[in-house]
C-alpha angles and dihedrals in degrees: 000000000000091000090050091054094042093055095050116125135163133220089253093057103261111153124193125217119197133177132184117249105202094189115128110222125199117257129219097040118136135189118248120242089252092053091049091048090055094057117106098221121178110193120209120235090236110071095336093191090060103029117057143128125226107211129197116263113256 
């Protein structure tokens, strides 16, 4: 799968670089309401629940 992603290109010249991160992360962790409230989330007009940008806090 990683090779498939790494060799992706587009007609306009976009090239994708992908690397494997072997780190094992804990499951079942959730953000608190306070942590979520502090995120600077900019939702896209197209499917805003799926397309968004998390920006750095100023």
